[in-house]
C-alpha angles and dihedrals in degrees: 000000000000115000088230092066092077096053089047090050089050094055092045091054090048092050092054089054106258115156112270096234094049091046093053091047095048096045092045093048093050090048094048091050088050093050105034108006132243095305091059091051094048092049092052093045089054096050107027100070095053096041091049098043091050093062103126097218092058089073089072092066098065090039094054091044090051089048090055093047092051093048089049088051090056091059096237093139092075090046091052093058095042092050093047091047090051093053097047090045112162095000110136106267088010097159092048090050089048088053091055091048091047089049090054090048092048090048088059090064102031131053092194119093094191092053089049093049092048093050094046091047092058093043109038112024096064089050093049095046090047089056091051103262119158104260090226092057092045094050093043096052092047093050093050094041090056090061091066089081088071092061111029112079132290084051117169089199092056092046090052091047091051092052094046095043094040094231130132110291089197093058092044093054092048090045088061094062101078094039088049090054092045093050091048090052089048090056090048092048091049090053091050091051092049091049092048089054094048115011092181090070091068116030118206117271133220123290119234133199122243089250091057091047093053091045090054089062092062096085097043095043095093091050092050090048090051092051093047091048095050095043093041091052090054095043095048093046092239090123137018117237088259093053091043090052091056089048090050094050091050092047091049089052090053090051091050091048090050090054090052095233099117121105133143093272098046092045091049092049093049091048091047093052090048090049093051093050093045092048091052092051092045092051091051092049092050093048090046089055089059090051089046091060088057091053090050096048094047092043090224092151091051091049091049092052091048093048094050091045090056091055092070089210124153113272088229091056091049094049090048091054091047093051091047087052090052090054091052092047090048089060093062108021140059113260095232089053091049092054094047094046100043109030097069089050101042105032095077088052092049093051091045088057090055100254121139113249092219091052090048092050093054093043094054091048089054089048089049087057088063090052090056092063104035127091147287095030105009095160097201091053091055090047092052092046092050096048096044099035089231121143114269091228089057093054093045088052090054096050099054095086088052092049090055091047090050091055089056094050091047090053089049092053092047092052093043106036092172088076084074103029102044099080095045090048093060100037123108114266 
């Protein structure tokens, strides 16, 4: 049987809607039986779960998820949008710009794009529509702003990539800062262009005094301090990402206590949601490890590198094709699944072409952002539509300008890789 049969089987099972973890486990098990027999499979199933679950860096995932849940519990999401709206005031498209800034702020405390999109939907879209914004613009800017949580640290996607690719998680998280800022500014610039073309789609907001603007920072100050502390600890080398995640979860608990919203029930619910999300990610990682053994034993990655090397094509052409493939996969698959499925296969090829693995990790996360807002299965679009009861076609119509703008910023970061690599290159080891 050809070694390619198992990967094909894997993608077919994913397309028909089977859970990612179960699909990886089934495909990997069938492949291992094919390659090494039942004894090989049993040996791997006995050792792989424990060896994978004991990876130290994985502890940061439940801690950062718990940090996000506790900050959400404190109600800071509403304060983020109100503060941003106060500062932009009467700027054309001010509320849409405030949504982008709130999305960036929320991304700094949450590694989940869907949670970010859901929170922003409930907070910002009713306010924009009440002020007279075009519903398409409102839905589009919320859907794209939610994706920033995938990139701005603490990013669960970047942590997973670092574990899979065996590269520094600290450097990956810091590498996401400048691209996160650039993507946020791209969303803001897109809003300004859309408003310039049709001012009626975004009526002018209310002007605020400097005193009111400073006062609006009071409620989000502790959250900003928490983000700066966690990121600064990683950047300076004072703490590892795992240690910083524990610091962040503890700081978020203090913020929630300060707001007076913590009781036995709310704390239990926050911990339960964090546990569910962490368990799902852990299961996928363990099952992916089983499938990874199949790739190793069949040397599929080695064969792929050799085949591409024989093409004598330009590395830039190859990376363009790969990134385009990521955009297509992002339209139909979950981003965590994409990372786990593709990184073990493609990373040896990427490094053989001379590209930096940290640069590649950030780039594919930015590309995955595009997949979250493109049809037919742009997950963030469905989240926004569900929470606002707006038609899906309306939200998809609003995100297209942002998709095009994202493609330009991706091209910029491909052409100028130092936009990603500069901060990690000067950070403390």
